Biotite code that builds the C-alpha atoms (Angstrom):
import biotite.structure as struc

atoms = struc.array([
    struc.Atom([43.499, -28.564, -62.610], chain_id="A", res_id=1, res_name="UNK", atom_name="CA", element="C"),
    struc.Atom([40.989, -30.905, -64.205], chain_id="A", res_id=2, res_name="UNK", atom_name="CA", element="C"),
    struc.Atom([37.698, -29.292, -65.212], chain_id="A", res_id=3, res_name="UNK", atom_name="CA", element="C"),
    struc.Atom([35.546, -31.712, -63.213], chain_id="A", res_id=4, res_name="UNK", atom_name="CA", element="C"),
    struc.Atom([37.373, -30.736, -59.947], chain_id="A", res_id=5, res_name="UNK", atom_name="CA", element="C"),
    struc.Atom([36.649, -27.002, -60.268], chain_id="A", res_id=6, res_name="UNK", atom_name="CA", element="C"),
    struc.Atom([33.266, -26.967, -58.455], chain_id="A", res_id=7, res_name="UNK", atom_name="CA", element="C"),
    struc.Atom([34.753, -28.706, -55.400], chain_id="A", res_id=8, res_name="UNK", atom_name="CA", element="C"),
    struc.Atom([37.606, -26.205, -55.277], chain_id="A", res_id=9, res_name="UNK", atom_name="CA", element="C"),
    struc.Atom([35.199, -23.282, -55.380], chain_id="A", res_id=10, res_name="UNK", atom_name="CA", element="C"),
    struc.Atom([33.060, -24.831, -52.622], chain_id="A", res_id=11, res_name="UNK", atom_name="CA", element="C"),
    struc.Atom([36.061, -25.258, -50.301], chain_id="A", res_id=12, res_name="UNK", atom_name="CA", element="C"),
    struc.Atom([37.199, -21.697, -51.067], chain_id="A", res_id=13, res_name="UNK", atom_name="CA", element="C"),
    struc.Atom([33.808, -20.198, -50.281], chain_id="A", res_id=14, res_name="UNK", atom_name="CA", element="C"),
    struc.Atom([33.523, -22.156, -47.037], chain_id="A", res_id=15, res_name="UNK", atom_name="CA", element="C"),
    struc.Atom([36.941, -20.981, -45.932], chain_id="A", res_id=16, res_name="UNK", atom_name="CA", element="C"),
    struc.Atom([36.056, -17.389, -46.827], chain_id="A", res_id=17, res_name="UNK", atom_name="CA", element="C"),
    struc.Atom([32.804, -17.475, -44.868], chain_id="A", res_id=18, res_name="UNK", atom_name="CA", element="C"),
    struc.Atom([34.576, -18.852, -41.806], chain_id="A", res_id=19, res_name="UNK", atom_name="CA", element="C"),
    struc.Atom([36.788, -15.776, -41.782], chain_id="A", res_id=20, res_name="UNK", atom_name="CA", element="C"),
    struc.Atom([33.837, -13.400, -41.619], chain_id="A", res_id=21, res_name="UNK", atom_name="CA", element="C"),
    struc.Atom([33.448, -11.620, -38.266], chain_id="A", res_id=22, res_name="UNK", atom_name="CA", element="C"),
    struc.Atom([30.559, -13.012, -36.244], chain_id="A", res_id=23, res_name="UNK", atom_name="CA", element="C"),
    struc.Atom([28.037, -10.255, -35.614], chain_id="A", res_id=24, res_name="UNK", atom_name="CA", element="C"),
    struc.Atom([26.926, -10.147, -31.953], chain_id="A", res_id=25, res_name="UNK", atom_name="CA", element="C"),
    struc.Atom([23.215, -10.533, -31.265], chain_id="A", res_id=26, res_name="UNK", atom_name="CA", element="C"),
    struc.Atom([21.921, -7.352, -29.718], chain_id="A", res_id=27, res_name="UNK", atom_name="CA", element="C"),
    struc.Atom([20.260, -7.799, -26.344], chain_id="A", res_id=28, res_name="UNK", atom_name="CA", element="C"),
    struc.Atom([16.899, -6.128, -25.749], chain_id="A", res_id=29, res_name="UNK", atom_name="CA", element="C"),
    struc.Atom([17.154, -2.865, -23.850], chain_id="A", res_id=30, res_name="UNK", atom_name="CA", element="C"),
    struc.Atom([16.049, -3.211, -20.234], chain_id="A", res_id=31, res_name="UNK", atom_name="CA", element="C"),
    struc.Atom([14.477, 0.024, -18.946], chain_id="A", res_id=32, res_name="UNK", atom_name="CA", element="C"),
    struc.Atom([15.994, 1.519, -15.817], chain_id="A", res_id=33, res_name="UNK", atom_name="CA", element="C"),
    struc.Atom([13.634, 0.838, -12.897], chain_id="A", res_id=34, res_name="UNK", atom_name="CA", element="C"),
    struc.Atom([12.015, 3.645, -10.979], chain_id="A", res_id=35, res_name="UNK", atom_name="CA", element="C"),
    struc.Atom([10.947, 3.381, -7.361], chain_id="A", res_id=36, res_name="UNK", atom_name="CA", element="C"),
    struc.Atom([7.377, 3.481, -6.060], chain_id="A", res_id=37, res_name="UNK", atom_name="CA", element="C"),
    struc.Atom([6.793, 3.806, -2.324], chain_id="A", res_id=38, res_name="UNK", atom_name="CA", element="C"),
    struc.Atom([3.565, 2.402, -0.882], chain_id="A", res_id=39, res_name="UNK", atom_name="CA", element="C"),
    struc.Atom([2.536, 3.509, 2.578], chain_id="A", res_id=40, res_name="UNK", atom_name="CA", element="C"),
    struc.Atom([1.348, 0.618, 4.745], chain_id="A", res_id=41, res_name="UNK", atom_name="CA", element="C"),
    struc.Atom([-2.279, 1.747, 4.507], chain_id="A", res_id=42, res_name="UNK", atom_name="CA", element="C"),
    struc.Atom([-2.028, 1.696, 0.692], chain_id="A", res_id=43, res_name="UNK", atom_name="CA", element="C"),
    struc.Atom([-0.043, -1.524, 0.302], chain_id="A", res_id=44, res_name="UNK", atom_name="CA", element="C"),
    struc.Atom([-3.029, -3.285, -1.293], chain_id="A", res_id=45, res_name="UNK", atom_name="CA", element="C"),
    struc.Atom([-2.043, -1.437, -4.502], chain_id="A", res_id=46, res_name="UNK", atom_name="CA", element="C"),
    struc.Atom([0.903, -3.818, -4.944], chain_id="A", res_id=47, res_name="UNK", atom_name="CA", element="C"),
    struc.Atom([-1.157, -6.239, -7.054], chain_id="A", res_id=48, res_name="UNK", atom_name="CA", element="C"),
    struc.Atom([-2.553, -3.480, -9.297], chain_id="A", res_id=49, res_name="UNK", atom_name="CA", element="C"),
    struc.Atom([0.929, -2.067, -9.904], chain_id="A", res_id=50, res_name="UNK", atom_name="CA", element="C"),
    struc.Atom([2.264, -5.529, -10.797], chain_id="A", res_id=51, res_name="UNK", atom_name="CA", element="C"),
    struc.Atom([-0.630, -6.173, -13.209], chain_id="A", res_id=52, res_name="UNK", atom_name="CA", element="C"),
    struc.Atom([-0.205, -2.798, -14.916], chain_id="A", res_id=53, res_name="UNK", atom_name="CA", element="C"),
    struc.Atom([3.577, -3.180, -15.185], chain_id="A", res_id=54, res_name="UNK", atom_name="CA", element="C"),
    struc.Atom([3.153, -6.503, -17.003], chain_id="A", res_id=55, res_name="UNK", atom_name="CA", element="C"),
    struc.Atom([0.903, -4.747, -19.509], chain_id="A", res_id=56, res_name="UNK", atom_name="CA", element="C"),
    struc.Atom([3.587, -2.113, -20.233], chain_id="A", res_id=57, res_name="UNK", atom_name="CA", element="C"),
    struc.Atom([6.931, -3.888, -20.897], chain_id="A", res_id=58, res_name="UNK", atom_name="CA", element="C"),
    struc.Atom([8.716, -0.577, -21.506], chain_id="A", res_id=59, res_name="UNK", atom_name="CA", element="C"),
    struc.Atom([8.532, 0.080, -17.756], chain_id="A", res_id=60, res_name="UNK", atom_name="CA", element="C"),
    struc.Atom([10.455, -1.464, -14.882], chain_id="A", res_id=61, res_name="UNK", atom_name="CA", element="C"),
    struc.Atom([9.314, -0.784, -11.317], chain_id="A", res_id=62, res_name="UNK", atom_name="CA", element="C"),
    struc.Atom([10.690, -1.416, -7.841], chain_id="A", res_id=63, res_name="UNK", atom_name="CA", element="C"),
    struc.Atom([8.042, -1.174, -5.125], chain_id="A", res_id=64, res_name="UNK", atom_name="CA", element="C"),
    struc.Atom([9.113, -0.277, -1.607], chain_id="A", res_id=65, res_name="UNK", atom_name="CA", element="C"),
    struc.Atom([7.112, -0.513, 1.596], chain_id="A", res_id=66, res_name="UNK", atom_name="CA", element="C"),
    struc.Atom([9.048, 1.048, 4.440], chain_id="A", res_id=67, res_name="UNK", atom_name="CA", element="C"),
    struc.Atom([7.802, 2.979, 7.467], chain_id="A", res_id=68, res_name="UNK", atom_name="CA", element="C"),
    struc.Atom([6.663, 6.401, 6.301], chain_id="A", res_id=69, res_name="UNK", atom_name="CA", element="C"),
    struc.Atom([9.162, 8.255, 8.469], chain_id="A", res_id=70, res_name="UNK", atom_name="CA", element="C"),
    struc.Atom([12.019, 6.495, 6.666], chain_id="A", res_id=71, res_name="UNK", atom_name="CA", element="C"),
    struc.Atom([11.019, 7.967, 3.295], chain_id="A", res_id=72, res_name="UNK", atom_name="CA", element="C"),
    struc.Atom([13.205, 10.902, 2.313], chain_id="A", res_id=73, res_name="UNK", atom_name="CA", element="C"),
    struc.Atom([12.430, 13.359, -0.487], chain_id="A", res_id=74, res_name="UNK", atom_name="CA", element="C"),
    struc.Atom([14.278, 12.036, -3.513], chain_id="A", res_id=75, res_name="UNK", atom_name="CA", element="C"),
    struc.Atom([14.490, 8.416, -2.349], chain_id="A", res_id=76, res_name="UNK", atom_name="CA", element="C"),
    struc.Atom([11.345, 7.361, -4.233], chain_id="A", res_id=77, res_name="UNK", atom_name="CA", element="C"),
    struc.Atom([10.193, 8.518, -7.653], chain_id="A", res_id=78, res_name="UNK", atom_name="CA", element="C"),
    struc.Atom([6.508, 7.958, -6.880], chain_id="A", res_id=79, res_name="UNK", atom_name="CA", element="C"),
    struc.Atom([4.607, 7.782, -3.592], chain_id="A", res_id=80, res_name="UNK", atom_name="CA", element="C"),
    struc.Atom([1.146, 6.232, -3.186], chain_id="A", res_id=81, res_name="UNK", atom_name="CA", element="C"),
    struc.Atom([-0.549, 7.011, 0.116], chain_id="A", res_id=82, res_name="UNK", atom_name="CA", element="C"),
    struc.Atom([-3.787, 7.932, 1.822], chain_id="A", res_id=83, res_name="UNK", atom_name="CA", element="C"),
    struc.Atom([-4.020, 11.578, 2.784], chain_id="A", res_id=84, res_name="UNK", atom_name="CA", element="C"),
    struc.Atom([-2.276, 14.579, 1.307], chain_id="A", res_id=85, res_name="UNK", atom_name="CA", element="C"),
    struc.Atom([0.214, 13.870, -1.527], chain_id="A", res_id=86, res_name="UNK", atom_name="CA", element="C"),
    struc.Atom([3.889, 13.521, -0.639], chain_id="A", res_id=87, res_name="UNK", atom_name="CA", element="C"),
    struc.Atom([5.153, 15.403, -3.722], chain_id="A", res_id=88, res_name="UNK", atom_name="CA", element="C"),
    struc.Atom([3.633, 18.469, -5.385], chain_id="A", res_id=89, res_name="UNK", atom_name="CA", element="C"),
    struc.Atom([2.816, 16.729, -8.682], chain_id="A", res_id=90, res_name="UNK", atom_name="CA", element="C"),
    struc.Atom([-0.066, 14.363, -7.877], chain_id="A", res_id=91, res_name="UNK", atom_name="CA", element="C"),
    struc.Atom([-2.767, 12.252, -9.504], chain_id="A", res_id=92, res_name="UNK", atom_name="CA", element="C"),
    struc.Atom([-5.936, 11.103, -7.694], chain_id="A", res_id=93, res_name="UNK", atom_name="CA", element="C"),
    struc.Atom([-6.623, 7.404, -7.213], chain_id="A", res_id=94, res_name="UNK", atom_name="CA", element="C"),
    struc.Atom([-9.902, 7.837, -5.378], chain_id="A", res_id=95, res_name="UNK", atom_name="CA", element="C"),
    struc.Atom([-11.105, 8.436, -1.844], chain_id="A", res_id=96, res_name="UNK", atom_name="CA", element="C"),
    struc.Atom([-11.537, 6.319, 1.252], chain_id="A", res_id=97, res_name="UNK", atom_name="CA", element="C"),
    struc.Atom([-13.177, 6.435, 4.671], chain_id="A", res_id=98, res_name="UNK", atom_name="CA", element="C"),
    struc.Atom([-11.444, 5.621, 7.939], chain_id="A", res_id=99, res_name="UNK", atom_name="CA", element="C"),
    struc.Atom([-13.439, 3.142, 10.006], chain_id="A", res_id=100, res_name="UNK", atom_name="CA", element="C"),
    struc.Atom([-13.259, 1.784, 13.543], chain_id="A", res_id=101, res_name="UNK", atom_name="CA", element="C"),
    struc.Atom([-13.159, -2.022, 13.671], chain_id="A", res_id=102, res_name="UNK", atom_name="CA", element="C"),
    struc.Atom([-13.787, -4.558, 16.436], chain_id="A", res_id=103, res_name="UNK", atom_name="CA", element="C"),
    struc.Atom([-14.017, -8.326, 16.613], chain_id="A", res_id=104, res_name="UNK", atom_name="CA", element="C"),
    struc.Atom([-17.344, -9.691, 15.288], chain_id="A", res_id=105, res_name="UNK", atom_name="CA", element="C"),
    struc.Atom([-18.045, -11.132, 18.760], chain_id="A", res_id=106, res_name="UNK", atom_name="CA", element="C"),
    struc.Atom([-18.073, -7.632, 20.268], chain_id="A", res_id=107, res_name="UNK", atom_name="CA", element="C"),
    struc.Atom([-21.698, -6.579, 21.008], chain_id="A", res_id=108, res_name="UNK", atom_name="CA", element="C"),
    struc.Atom([-21.021, -2.857, 20.498], chain_id="A", res_id=109, res_name="UNK", atom_name="CA", element="C"),
    struc.Atom([-22.167, -1.502, 17.117], chain_id="A", res_id=110, res_name="UNK", atom_name="CA", element="C"),
    struc.Atom([-21.305, 2.175, 17.366], chain_id="A", res_id=111, res_name="UNK", atom_name="CA", element="C"),
    struc.Atom([-19.165, 4.633, 19.321], chain_id="A", res_id=112, res_name="UNK", atom_name="CA", element="C"),
    struc.Atom([-19.173, 8.413, 19.584], chain_id="A", res_id=113, res_name="UNK", atom_name="CA", element="C"),
    struc.Atom([-15.932, 10.348, 19.272], chain_id="A", res_id=114, res_name="UNK", atom_name="CA", element="C"),
    struc.Atom([-15.538, 11.035, 23.024], chain_id="A", res_id=115, res_name="UNK", atom_name="CA", element="C"),
    struc.Atom([-15.703, 7.282, 23.646], chain_id="A", res_id=116, res_name="UNK", atom_name="CA", element="C"),
    struc.Atom([-13.034, 6.645, 21.008], chain_id="A", res_id=117, res_name="UNK", atom_name="CA", element="C"),
    struc.Atom([-10.869, 9.339, 22.520], chain_id="A", res_id=118, res_name="UNK", atom_name="CA", element="C"),
    struc.Atom([-11.239, 7.762, 25.967], chain_id="A", res_id=119, res_name="UNK", atom_name="CA", element="C"),
    struc.Atom([-10.280, 4.340, 24.604], chain_id="A", res_id=120, res_name="UNK", atom_name="CA", element="C"),
    struc.Atom([-7.152, 5.439, 22.747], chain_id="A", res_id=121, res_name="UNK", atom_name="CA", element="C"),
    struc.Atom([-5.937, 7.814, 25.459], chain_id="A", res_id=122, res_name="UNK", atom_name="CA", element="C"),
    struc.Atom([-6.400, 5.163, 28.152], chain_id="A", res_id=123, res_name="UNK", atom_name="CA", element="C"),
    struc.Atom([-9.205, 6.733, 30.206], chain_id="A", res_id=124, res_name="UNK", atom_name="CA", element="C"),
    struc.Atom([-11.652, 3.976, 29.255], chain_id="A", res_id=125, res_name="UNK", atom_name="CA", element="C"),
    struc.Atom([-10.159, 0.552, 29.908], chain_id="A", res_id=126, res_name="UNK", atom_name="CA", element="C"),
    struc.Atom([-13.120, -1.876, 29.916], chain_id="A", res_id=127, res_name="UNK", atom_name="CA", element="C"),
    struc.Atom([-16.096, -2.336, 27.613], chain_id="A", res_id=128, res_name="UNK", atom_name="CA", element="C"),
    struc.Atom([-18.402, -1.736, 30.582], chain_id="A", res_id=129, res_name="UNK", atom_name="CA", element="C"),
    struc.Atom([-16.883, 1.748, 30.988], chain_id="A", res_id=130, res_name="UNK", atom_name="CA", element="C"),
    struc.Atom([-17.566, 2.412, 27.318], chain_id="A", res_id=131, res_name="UNK", atom_name="CA", element="C"),
    struc.Atom([-21.157, 1.158, 27.432], chain_id="A", res_id=132, res_name="UNK", atom_name="CA", element="C"),
    struc.Atom([-22.750, 0.413, 30.827], chain_id="A", res_id=133, res_name="UNK", atom_name="CA", element="C"),
    struc.Atom([-25.537, -1.490, 29.066], chain_id="A", res_id=134, res_name="UNK", atom_name="CA", element="C"),
    struc.Atom([-23.339, -4.293, 27.702], chain_id="A", res_id=135, res_name="UNK", atom_name="CA", element="C"),
    struc.Atom([-23.895, -7.770, 29.082], chain_id="A", res_id=136, res_name="UNK", atom_name="CA", element="C"),
    struc.Atom([-22.227, -8.853, 32.311], chain_id="A", res_id=137, res_name="UNK", atom_name="CA", element="C"),
    struc.Atom([-19.922, -11.037, 30.234], chain_id="A", res_id=138, res_name="UNK", atom_name="CA", element="C"),
    struc.Atom([-18.448, -7.939, 28.609], chain_id="A", res_id=139, res_name="UNK", atom_name="CA", element="C"),
    struc.Atom([-18.573, -5.376, 31.414], chain_id="A", res_id=140, res_name="UNK", atom_name="CA", element="C"),
    struc.Atom([-15.163, -6.223, 32.878], chain_id="A", res_id=141, res_name="UNK", atom_name="CA", element="C"),
    struc.Atom([-13.409, -7.255, 29.697], chain_id="A", res_id=142, res_name="UNK", atom_name="CA", element="C"),
    struc.Atom([-10.332, -5.111, 29.140], chain_id="A", res_id=143, res_name="UNK", atom_name="CA", element="C"),
    struc.Atom([-10.012, -3.128, 25.907], chain_id="A", res_id=144, res_name="UNK", atom_name="CA", element="C"),
    struc.Atom([-6.992, -3.616, 23.688], chain_id="A", res_id=145, res_name="UNK", atom_name="CA", element="C"),
    struc.Atom([-6.655, -0.648, 21.328], chain_id="A", res_id=146, res_name="UNK", atom_name="CA", element="C"),
    struc.Atom([-4.411, -0.967, 18.253], chain_id="A", res_id=147, res_name="UNK", atom_name="CA", element="C"),
    struc.Atom([-2.828, 1.901, 16.339], chain_id="A", res_id=148, res_name="UNK", atom_name="CA", element="C"),
    struc.Atom([-0.292, 2.289, 13.511], chain_id="A", res_id=149, res_name="UNK", atom_name="CA", element="C"),
    struc.Atom([3.382, 1.868, 14.328], chain_id="A", res_id=150, res_name="UNK", atom_name="CA", element="C"),
    struc.Atom([4.676, 3.980, 11.446], chain_id="A", res_id=151, res_name="UNK", atom_name="CA", element="C"),
    struc.Atom([3.917, 7.654, 10.994], chain_id="A", res_id=152, res_name="UNK", atom_name="CA", element="C"),
    struc.Atom([1.219, 7.213, 8.368], chain_id="A", res_id=153, res_name="UNK", atom_name="CA", element="C"),
    struc.Atom([-0.266, 10.319, 6.695], chain_id="A", res_id=154, res_name="UNK", atom_name="CA", element="C"),
    struc.Atom([-3.725, 9.091, 7.692], chain_id="A", res_id=155, res_name="UNK", atom_name="CA", element="C"),
    struc.Atom([-2.808, 9.122, 11.384], chain_id="A", res_id=156, res_name="UNK", atom_name="CA", element="C"),
    struc.Atom([-3.094, 12.898, 11.164], chain_id="A", res_id=157, res_name="UNK", atom_name="CA", element="C"),
    struc.Atom([-6.778, 12.490, 10.349], chain_id="A", res_id=158, res_name="UNK", atom_name="CA", element="C"),
    struc.Atom([-7.260, 10.210, 13.362], chain_id="A", res_id=159, res_name="UNK", atom_name="CA", element="C"),
    struc.Atom([-5.331, 12.494, 15.697], chain_id="A", res_id=160, res_name="UNK", atom_name="CA", element="C"),
    struc.Atom([-7.302, 15.547, 14.545], chain_id="A", res_id=161, res_name="UNK", atom_name="CA", element="C"),
    struc.Atom([-10.753, 13.986, 14.578], chain_id="A", res_id=162, res_name="UNK", atom_name="CA", element="C"),
    struc.Atom([-10.415, 11.707, 17.612], chain_id="A", res_id=163, res_name="UNK", atom_name="CA", element="C"),
    struc.Atom([-7.548, 12.681, 19.908], chain_id="A", res_id=164, res_name="UNK", atom_name="CA", element="C"),
    struc.Atom([-7.910, 16.481, 19.643], chain_id="A", res_id=165, res_name="UNK", atom_name="CA", element="C"),
    struc.Atom([-4.306, 17.059, 20.632], chain_id="A", res_id=166, res_name="UNK", atom_name="CA", element="C"),
    struc.Atom([-4.097, 14.439, 23.391], chain_id="A", res_id=167, res_name="UNK", atom_name="CA", element="C"),
    struc.Atom([-1.495, 11.676, 23.422], chain_id="A", res_id=168, res_name="UNK", atom_name="CA", element="C"),
    struc.Atom([-2.194, 8.009, 22.722], chain_id="A", res_id=169, res_name="UNK", atom_name="CA", element="C"),
    struc.Atom([-1.916, 5.759, 25.757], chain_id="A", res_id=170, res_name="UNK", atom_name="CA", element="C"),
    struc.Atom([1.357, 3.781, 26.058], chain_id="A", res_id=171, res_name="UNK", atom_name="CA", element="C"),
    struc.Atom([-0.823, 0.671, 26.537], chain_id="A", res_id=172, res_name="UNK", atom_name="CA", element="C"),
    struc.Atom([-2.067, 0.908, 22.942], chain_id="A", res_id=173, res_name="UNK", atom_name="CA", element="C"),
    struc.Atom([-0.528, -1.774, 20.738], chain_id="A", res_id=174, res_name="UNK", atom_name="CA", element="C"),
    struc.Atom([1.307, -0.498, 17.666], chain_id="A", res_id=175, res_name="UNK", atom_name="CA", element="C"),
    struc.Atom([1.019, -2.445, 14.408], chain_id="A", res_id=176, res_name="UNK", atom_name="CA", element="C"),
    struc.Atom([3.185, -1.963, 11.285], chain_id="A", res_id=177, res_name="UNK", atom_name="CA", element="C"),
    struc.Atom([0.232, -1.731, 8.899], chain_id="A", res_id=178, res_name="UNK", atom_name="CA", element="C"),
    struc.Atom([-3.434, -2.187, 8.122], chain_id="A", res_id=179, res_name="UNK", atom_name="CA", element="C"),
    struc.Atom([-3.133, -5.901, 7.380], chain_id="A", res_id=180, res_name="UNK", atom_name="CA", element="C"),
    struc.Atom([-1.681, -6.519, 10.832], chain_id="A", res_id=181, res_name="UNK", atom_name="CA", element="C"),
    struc.Atom([-4.420, -4.459, 12.513], chain_id="A", res_id=182, res_name="UNK", atom_name="CA", element="C"),
    struc.Atom([-7.095, -6.468, 10.687], chain_id="A", res_id=183, res_name="UNK", atom_name="CA", element="C"),
    struc.Atom([-5.405, -9.731, 11.653], chain_id="A", res_id=184, res_name="UNK", atom_name="CA", element="C"),
    struc.Atom([-5.117, -8.839, 15.338], chain_id="A", res_id=185, res_name="UNK", atom_name="CA", element="C"),
    struc.Atom([-8.696, -7.549, 15.667], chain_id="A", res_id=186, res_name="UNK", atom_name="CA", element="C"),
    struc.Atom([-9.988, -10.675, 13.890], chain_id="A", res_id=187, res_name="UNK", atom_name="CA", element="C"),
    struc.Atom([-8.463, -12.993, 16.499], chain_id="A", res_id=188, res_name="UNK", atom_name="CA", element="C"),
    struc.Atom([-8.722, -10.842, 19.658], chain_id="A", res_id=189, res_name="UNK", atom_name="CA", element="C"),
    struc.Atom([-12.250, -10.407, 21.050], chain_id="A", res_id=190, res_name="UNK", atom_name="CA", element="C"),
    struc.Atom([-11.193, -7.380, 23.114], chain_id="A", res_id=191, res_name="UNK", atom_name="CA", element="C"),
    struc.Atom([-9.363, -5.525, 20.341], chain_id="A", res_id=192, res_name="UNK", atom_name="CA", element="C"),
    struc.Atom([-10.337, -2.294, 18.620], chain_id="A", res_id=193, res_name="UNK", atom_name="CA", element="C"),
    struc.Atom([-8.505, -0.536, 15.789], chain_id="A", res_id=194, res_name="UNK", atom_name="CA", element="C"),
    struc.Atom([-9.068, 1.603, 12.734], chain_id="A", res_id=195, res_name="UNK", atom_name="CA", element="C"),
    struc.Atom([-8.240, 1.196, 9.033], chain_id="A", res_id=196, res_name="UNK", atom_name="CA", element="C"),
    struc.Atom([-9.204, 2.596, 5.622], chain_id="A", res_id=197, res_name="UNK", atom_name="CA", element="C"),
    struc.Atom([-12.499, 1.010, 4.571], chain_id="A", res_id=198, res_name="UNK", atom_name="CA", element="C"),
    struc.Atom([-10.866, -0.651, 1.533], chain_id="A", res_id=199, res_name="UNK", atom_name="CA", element="C"),
    struc.Atom([-9.221, -3.023, 4.012], chain_id="A", res_id=200, res_name="UNK", atom_name="CA", element="C"),
    struc.Atom([-12.477, -4.283, 5.509], chain_id="A", res_id=201, res_name="UNK", atom_name="CA", element="C"),
    struc.Atom([-13.051, -8.037, 5.474], chain_id="A", res_id=202, res_name="UNK", atom_name="CA", element="C"),
    struc.Atom([-15.686, -10.341, 6.929], chain_id="A", res_id=203, res_name="UNK", atom_name="CA", element="C"),
    struc.Atom([-13.268, -11.213, 9.742], chain_id="A", res_id=204, res_name="UNK", atom_name="CA", element="C"),
    struc.Atom([-13.885, -7.880, 11.508], chain_id="A", res_id=205, res_name="UNK", atom_name="CA", element="C"),
    struc.Atom([-16.879, -5.643, 12.279], chain_id="A", res_id=206, res_name="UNK", atom_name="CA", element="C"),
    struc.Atom([-16.935, -1.947, 11.424], chain_id="A", res_id=207, res_name="UNK", atom_name="CA", element="C"),
    struc.Atom([-18.538, 0.567, 13.765], chain_id="A", res_id=208, res_name="UNK", atom_name="CA", element="C"),
    struc.Atom([-20.296, 3.824, 13.030], chain_id="A", res_id=209, res_name="UNK", atom_name="CA", element="C"),
    struc.Atom([-19.554, 6.631, 12.553], chain_id="A", res_id=210, res_name="UNK", atom_name="CA", element="C"),
    struc.Atom([-16.513, 6.967, 10.299], chain_id="A", res_id=211, res_name="UNK", atom_name="CA", element="C"),
    struc.Atom([-13.393, 8.452, 11.895], chain_id="A", res_id=212, res_name="UNK", atom_name="CA", element="C"),
    struc.Atom([-12.925, 10.481, 8.707], chain_id="A", res_id=213, res_name="UNK", atom_name="CA", element="C"),
    struc.Atom([-14.717, 10.558, 5.358], chain_id="A", res_id=214, res_name="UNK", atom_name="CA", element="C"),
    struc.Atom([-13.499, 11.060, 1.805], chain_id="A", res_id=215, res_name="UNK", atom_name="CA", element="C"),
    struc.Atom([-9.798, 10.852, 2.640], chain_id="A", res_id=216, res_name="UNK", atom_name="CA", element="C"),
    struc.Atom([-7.936, 11.233, -0.684], chain_id="A", res_id=217, res_name="UNK", atom_name="CA", element="C"),
    struc.Atom([-5.773, 8.450, -2.061], chain_id="A", res_id=218, res_name="UNK", atom_name="CA", element="C"),
    struc.Atom([-3.022, 9.975, -4.183], chain_id="A", res_id=219, res_name="UNK", atom_name="CA", element="C"),
    struc.Atom([-0.126, 9.034, -6.425], chain_id="A", res_id=220, res_name="UNK", atom_name="CA", element="C"),
    struc.Atom([2.493, 11.798, -6.348], chain_id="A", res_id=221, res_name="UNK", atom_name="CA", element="C"),
    struc.Atom([5.867, 12.171, -8.063], chain_id="A", res_id=222, res_name="UNK", atom_name="CA", element="C"),
    struc.Atom([8.922, 14.378, -8.337], chain_id="A", res_id=223, res_name="UNK", atom_name="CA", element="C"),
    struc.Atom([8.806, 15.108, -12.074], chain_id="A", res_id=224, res_name="UNK", atom_name="CA", element="C"),
    struc.Atom([6.516, 14.930, -15.076], chain_id="A", res_id=225, res_name="UNK", atom_name="CA", element="C"),
    struc.Atom([5.926, 11.317, -16.185], chain_id="A", res_id=226, res_name="UNK", atom_name="CA", element="C"),
    struc.Atom([7.011, 10.140, -19.622], chain_id="A", res_id=227, res_name="UNK", atom_name="CA", element="C"),
    struc.Atom([4.636, 8.541, -22.125], chain_id="A", res_id=228, res_name="UNK", atom_name="CA", element="C"),
    struc.Atom([4.932, 5.022, -20.701], chain_id="A", res_id=229, res_name="UNK", atom_name="CA", element="C"),
    struc.Atom([4.603, 6.233, -17.120], chain_id="A", res_id=230, res_name="UNK", atom_name="CA", element="C"),
    struc.Atom([1.441, 8.110, -18.074], chain_id="A", res_id=231, res_name="UNK", atom_name="CA", element="C"),
    struc.Atom([0.066, 4.836, -19.433], chain_id="A", res_id=232, res_name="UNK", atom_name="CA", element="C"),
    struc.Atom([0.942, 3.182, -16.136], chain_id="A", res_id=233, res_name="UNK", atom_name="CA", element="C"),
    struc.Atom([-0.844, 5.932, -14.192], chain_id="A", res_id=234, res_name="UNK", atom_name="CA", element="C"),
    struc.Atom([-3.924, 5.515, -16.390], chain_id="A", res_id=235, res_name="UNK", atom_name="CA", element="C"),
    struc.Atom([-3.877, 1.762, -15.812], chain_id="A", res_id=236, res_name="UNK", atom_name="CA", element="C"),
    struc.Atom([-3.628, 2.171, -12.037], chain_id="A", res_id=237, res_name="UNK", atom_name="CA", element="C"),
    struc.Atom([-6.412, 4.772, -12.043], chain_id="A", res_id=238, res_name="UNK", atom_name="CA", element="C"),
    struc.Atom([-8.649, 2.403, -14.037], chain_id="A", res_id=239, res_name="UNK", atom_name="CA", element="C"),
    struc.Atom([-8.145, -0.298, -11.411], chain_id="A", res_id=240, res_name="UNK", atom_name="CA", element="C"),
    struc.Atom([-8.995, 2.210, -8.686], chain_id="A", res_id=241, res_name="UNK", atom_name="CA", element="C"),
    struc.Atom([-12.507, 2.396, -10.137], chain_id="A", res_id=242, res_name="UNK", atom_name="CA", element="C"),
])
């Protein structure tokens, strides 16, 4: 071999050798296994806060479920966020809320006592004139449309204890799947009356005094101790609760 051809020979040899090297696979980033958070319908407004906090903590993957409360089985969700008593024994507070009666802004009534509420939701009071004889003639004969929760929400226990006192809700009461639907129906129906946690209040409805229940706890409960990243998520959610 001529001396001036040696560099070309070495170049071809090295290229051939490198082509025989095993190609190392590029490792994919580890995707954390998702855990399930159940939101009761009265607490579904926490969806946005959970999404914001999850984006801030990439080590966590979350699946949020919103099913009727009576479909939740122990073990089906890792965390449960709801108004009222915690679902699991291990719980963290997210704040408190008041349960308020709401009517359409056109309704002239500004307050109701508990016996009146009981009469409305049990069906013994069917017109606004029966509730308040002093309302205008326009409202005296207007029928009342009461709205209650469809699902077995934890907060319905507060309503049943404070308002119904063991009596049964009238079959004529409309049942809504959640707080958003109750707000929507009361906002468009002049004869409607319902109740929701005060965090749901908007300018489209009018709240009445007094509260159905005060200082109802809002809790995040879970089956087992959270890991480091889950604790950060809890702290983030609690900060947004403030």
